[in-house]
N, C-alpha and C positions, 0 to 999 in steps of 0.2 A: 151544335156547339159553335161558338164564335171562334174566329181565328186567334184573338188574343188568349183565349182560354186554352186552346190546343197548344199554342206556343208556350204557355206557362207550364202545362203538364209535361211537354217535351223538355223544357229547361229543368224542371224538377227531377225528371228521370235521369238526365245527364249529370245533374249535381249529385244525386245518390250514387250513381255508378262511379263517378270520379272520387267521391268521398270513401266509399266502402270497397271499391274494387281497384282503385288506382287509375293511372292514365290509360292503360291498355283497355280496361273495361269501358272507360269514357269513350275511347275511339270506336270500340265495337258497338256500343249503343248509338253513337252518332252515325255510324255507317248504316246500321239497320234502320234507323229512323229516316235517313235520307233515301234509302232504297224504298221504304214504305211510302214515303211522300211522293216519290217519282211514280211508282206504280199506281198509287191512288189518283194522282193527277191524270195519268194516262187513261185509266179506266173511266174516270169522270169525263174526259174529253171525247169519249166514243170508242175507245179500245175495248176489247173483250178479254176476259180471263183465259178464254180458249186460245187466243193468239199467244199469250205468254207461255202456256203449256206447250204449244207447238214449237216455240223457239227452243225450249229446253229439250224436247224430244228430238229435234233436228240435230242438236249438238251431241247427242249420245250416239248417233249413227256413224 
């Protein structure tokens, strides 16, 4: 998928969340979208999913 297409899908998801769920839903969708983008870029750059799991396990101790 091209970057403009992914951006369009993200914009449509935010628009639907804002229209049907209000501003709180808009912010929640935007926050989860940003988190997904950051994790995706990190994994794409050479990070591993195991490293993310280890971070969450360390915080529980």
